[in-house]
C-alpha positions in Angstrom: 7.9 -0.1 -23.0 6.2 2.7 -21.1 8.1 5.9 -20.0 7.8 4.7 -16.4 9.3 1.3 -17.2 12.2 3.0 -19.0 12.8 5.3 -16.0 12.9 2.3 -13.7 15.5 0.5 -15.9 17.6 3.7 -16.0 17.5 4.0 -12.3 18.3 0.4 -11.5 20.5 -0.9 -14.3 23.8 0.4 -12.9 23.2 -1.5 -9.6 22.8 -5.0 -10.9 26.3 -6.3 -10.3 27.1 -4.3 -7.2 23.9 -5.2 -5.4 23.5 -8.8 -6.6 19.8 -7.9 -7.3 17.9 -7.9 -10.5 17.8 -4.6 -12.3 14.2 -4.9 -13.4 12.8 -4.5 -9.9 10.0 -2.3 -11.1 7.1 -2.1 -13.6 9.1 -3.8 -16.3 9.0 -7.3 -14.8 9.1 -10.5 -16.8 5.4 -11.4 -16.6 2.5 -10.2 -18.7 -0.3 -8.7 -16.7 -3.9 -9.8 -16.6 -6.9 -8.2 -14.8 -10.1 -9.5 -13.4 -13.0 -7.6 -11.7 -15.4 -9.1 -9.2 -17.8 -8.0 -6.5 -17.9 -10.0 -3.4 -20.6 -9.9 -0.8 -20.0 -10.1 2.9 -23.3 -11.6 4.3 -22.2 -10.9 7.9 -22.3 -7.1 7.3 -24.6 -7.2 4.2 -21.9 -5.3 2.4 -20.5 -5.5 -1.1 -16.7 -5.4 -1.6 -15.8 -4.7 -5.3 -12.2 -5.8 -6.3 -9.9 -5.5 -9.2 -7.3 -8.2 -9.5 -3.9 -7.7 -11.3 -2.2 -11.1 -11.8 0.9 -12.4 -13.6 0.2 -14.0 -16.9 2.1 -15.4 -19.9 4.9 -18.0 -20.0 6.9 -16.2 -17.2 4.1 -16.3 -14.7 4.9 -18.5 -11.6 2.7 -21.5 -10.7 1.8 -19.8 -7.5 2.1 -16.1 -6.4 2.3 -14.2 -3.2 -0.7 -12.0 -2.7 -1.0 -8.3 -2.0 -4.2 -6.7 -0.9 -4.4 -2.9 -1.6 -6.5 -0.3 0.1 -7.3 3.0 -1.7 -7.4 6.5 -0.2 -10.6 8.6 0.5 -12.5 9.0 -2.7 -10.6 6.3 -4.6 -11.7 3.1 -6.2 -10.5 -0.3 -7.4 -9.6 1.3 -10.7 -7.0 3.6 -9.1 -3.3 3.0 -8.4 -3.0 1.1 -11.7 0.7 1.6 -11.9 1.2 -0.4 -8.6 -1.0 -3.2 -9.6 0.7 -3.6 -13.0 4.2 -3.2 -11.4 3.6 -5.9 -8.8 1.8 -8.3 -11.1 4.6 -8.0 -13.7 7.0 -9.3 -11.0 4.9 -12.3 -10.2 2.6 -11.0 -7.4 -1.2 -11.0 -7.4 -2.5 -7.6 -6.4 -6.0 -7.3 -5.1 -7.4 -3.7 -5.2 -10.3 -3.5 -2.8 -13.0 -0.7 -3.1 -14.3 0.5 0.2 -17.9 1.5 -0.3 -18.8 4.6 1.7 -15.4 6.2 1.4 -14.9 5.6 -2.3 -15.2 7.5 -5.6 -19.0 7.6 -5.4 -18.5 10.5 -3.0 -17.3 12.6 -5.9 -20.4 12.2 -8.0 -22.9 14.3 -6.1 -23.4 18.1 -6.3 -21.2 18.7 -3.1 -18.3 16.4 -3.3 -16.2 18.2 -0.7 -19.0 18.0 1.8 -19.4 14.3 1.0 -15.7 13.7 1.6 -15.9 15.6 5.0 -19.0 13.5 6.1 -17.4 10.2 5.0 -14.1 10.8 6.8 -15.9 11.8 10.0 -18.1 8.7 10.0 -16.6 6.0 12.3 -18.4 3.3 10.4 -16.2 4.0 7.3 -13.1 3.7 9.4 -14.3 0.5 11.0 -15.5 -1.1 7.8 -12.2 -0.7 6.0 -10.0 -3.2 7.9 -13.0 -5.5 8.0 -13.1 -5.3 4.2 -9.4 -6.4 4.1 -9.9 -9.4 6.4 -13.1 -10.3 4.5 -11.2 -10.1 1.2 -8.5 -12.5 2.6 -11.3 -14.9 3.7 -12.8 -14.7 0.2 -9.5 -15.3 -1.5 -8.9 -18.4 0.6 -12.3 -19.8 -0.5 -11.8 -18.9 -4.1 -8.3 -20.4 -4.3 -9.9 -23.8 -3.6 -12.7 -23.3 -6.1 -12.0 -24.8 -9.5 -14.2 -22.3 -11.2 -12.2 -19.3 -10.1 -9.8 -18.2 -12.9 -6.9 -18.1 -10.4 -7.7 -21.4 -8.8 -4.7 -22.8 -6.9 -2.4 -20.0 -8.0 -2.7 -17.8 -4.8 0.1 -18.3 -2.2 -1.8 -17.0 0.8 0.9 -18.1 3.2 2.9 -15.2 1.9 0.4 -12.3 2.1 1.0 -8.5 2.1 -1.2 -5.5 2.5 -0.6 -2.0 1.2 -2.5 1.3 1.1 -2.4 5.0 0.6 -3.7 7.8 2.9 -7.0 6.4 4.3 -5.8 3.2 2.8 -2.6 3.5 4.9 -4.8 4.0 8.0 -6.5 0.7 6.9 -3.1 -1.0 6.4 -1.8 0.0 9.8 -5.0 -1.2 11.4 -4.6 -4.7 10.0 -0.9 -4.6 10.6 -1.5 -4.2 14.4 -1.7 -0.5 15.2 -4.2 0.2 18.0 -6.7 2.7 16.7 -9.4 3.8 19.2 -11.6 5.2 16.4 -12.3 1.6 15.4 -14.2 1.1 18.7 -14.8 -2.6 19.4 -12.5 -3.4 16.4 -9.6 -1.2 17.7 -7.4 -4.3 17.6 -8.0 -5.2 14.0 -4.7 -7.0 13.3 -4.9 -9.9 10.9 -2.3 -12.6 11.7 -2.4 -13.8 8.1 -0.5 -10.7 6.9 3.2 -11.0 6.7 4.3 -7.5 5.6 2.8 -4.1 4.8 3.5 -0.9 2.8 1.9 2.3 4.1 1.9 5.4 2.0 1.1 8.8 3.5 -0.1 7.3 6.8 -2.4 9.6 8.8 -1.1 10.7 12.2 -3.3 9.9 15.2 -4.4 12.8 17.3 -4.4 10.7 20.4 -1.6 8.8 22.2 1.8 10.2 21.0 3.8 7.4 22.6 4.9 4.1 21.1 2.0 2.3 22.8 -0.4 2.3 19.8 2.3 0.5 17.8 3.1 -2.3 20.3 1.0 -4.7 18.2 2.9 -4.0 15.0 5.0 -7.2 14.7 5.4 -7.4 10.9 7.8 -5.5 8.6 6.3 -2.2 7.4 7.7 0.1 4.6 6.4 3.6 5.1 6.5 6.1 2.2 5.9 9.9 2.3 7.2 13.2 1.1 8.4 16.5 2.5 5.2 18.1 1.2 2.9 15.3 2.1 0.7 17.3 4.4 -3.0 17.9 4.7 -3.9 21.1 6.5 -7.4 20.1 7.7 -9.0 22.7 5.5 -10.6 20.1 3.3 -12.0 17.9 6.1 -12.3 20.5 8.9 -10.0 20.9 11.9 -11.9 18.2 13.8 -11.2 15.6 11.2 -11.4 12.1 12.5 -8.3 11.0 14.2 -6.0 12.9 11.9 -7.1 11.2 8.7 -7.6 14.6 7.0 -5.4 16.8 9.2 -1.8 15.5 9.2 1.2 17.7 8.7 4.0 16.3 6.6 6.4 16.0 9.6 3.9 13.7 11.4 3.9 11.1 8.6 7.0 9.5 10.0 5.5 8.8 13.4 4.6 5.2 12.8 8.1 4.5 11.6 9.7 6.2 14.6 7.5 4.3 17.1 7.8 0.8 15.6 10.0 -1.1 18.0 9.2 -4.8 17.5 9.6 -5.3 13.7 11.7 -4.1 10.8 10.6 -0.6 9.7 11.6 1.4 6.6 10.9 5.0 5.7 11.2 6.6 2.2 10.8 10.4 2.2 10.7 12.0 -1.2 12.2 15.5 -1.4 9.3 17.7 -2.5 6.9 14.7 -2.8 3.3 15.6 -2.1 0.3 13.6 -0.9 -1.0 12.6 -4.4 2.2 11.4 -6.0 1.6 7.9 -4.7 -1.8 7.8 -6.4 -0.3 7.5 -9.8 -1.2 11.0 -10.9 -0.2 11.1 -14.6 -2.7 13.4 -16.3 -1.0 16.5 -15.0 2.3 15.2 -13.6 4.4 17.5 -11.4 8.2 17.6 -11.4 9.7 14.2 -10.6 6.3 12.4 -10.5 7.4 9.6 -12.8 10.8 9.3 -11.1 9.1 9.0 -7.7 6.7 6.4 -9.0 9.5 4.4 -10.6 11.2 4.4 -7.2 8.0 3.4 -5.4 7.8 0.4 -7.8 11.5 -0.5 -7.3 11.5 -0.2 -3.5 8.2 -1.9 -3.0 9.1 -4.9 -5.3 12.4 -5.3 -3.4 10.5 -5.2 -0.1 7.9 -7.7 -1.2 10.6 -10.0 -2.5 12.5 -9.7 0.7 9.5 -10.5 3.0 7.1 -12.5 0.9 9.7 -14.5 -1.0 12.5 -14.5 1.6 14.8 -13.2 -1.1 18.0 -12.3 0.7 19.5 -10.5 -2.2 16.5 -8.2 -2.4 16.7 -7.5 1.3 20.4 -6.7 1.0 19.8 -4.3 -2.0 17.1 -2.6 0.1 19.1 -2.3 3.3 22.8 -2.2 2.3 22.7 0.9 0.1 21.3 -0.2 -3.3 18.0 1.5 -2.9 19.5 4.6 -1.3 21.9 4.9 -4.2 19.0 4.6 -6.7 17.1 7.3 -4.7 20.0 9.7 -5.0 19.0 13.3 -4.3 15.3 12.6 -4.8 14.8 11.7 -1.1 16.0 9.9 2.0 15.8 6.3 3.1 15.8 5.2 6.7 15.5 1.9 8.5 14.9 0.6 12.0 15.4 -3.0 13.2 14.4 -4.5 16.6 17.2 -4.7 19.1 
């Protein structure tokens, strides 16, 4: 058992009876985890979309699994956020980690990586392609699920589909969840009706309309995650960074939560949590990194169970104090529900 799995069990074990919800709601789920890498081609855009798939395996694996499509941050890849893919797959979900070419890890390989990051985040084509990558991935999964040659043929429950992402990936997540984002141009309304729930980590704050109007189209449950040190000063990307993607103070990360009026919304704020804690930074962990990541696993699994499996005990644990108790002094948990 990994140290992260042990932390999850220590956090959740005392809550089992009181909350009526399984204590293993984290990385230490009952399923073994398999992986699969493919590269899909979107002929419409003449664009490749590499993916890494984490899926439940072994005797505990369900016959069919809800699906989560994950979008990485600027400079990331399908290889990142492994702890999330393994956590979700161990609990019976299929997690598809999409790589967005043009805003991925290839930017870090040249002689001037910071300049490459600045250029990429300022290019509207990268912002526009990301939500289209997600919708294309869902199209492709639909076709592959009906293909007997595909290793997960018939095992994808695409009627219960979630999307998640971090940073630029949270921007992507909110776009397909229904937020109106003018930077997307003709694709400003990029909501995909097939998506039933979303998790957005370190969501960038728009520099435009500060009212609730951009969030009128968000009609699915969204779990937002951030930290009190989850800010980006704009120094990396320049003060004119595109629509706030690289220029968001920590206090502004809660804005999507505050302005969601038509669907359940949740907000986890880690005390002292910074921008990169959600990425699975383990090489040089900072204080509470593993505890934060264990709580991300626990909260996200409960959320997916509640909204992709209609698990009322999971929703009760999330909303009636179980998760807040597990969080303790490490952060705060808030929730909003439509009137």
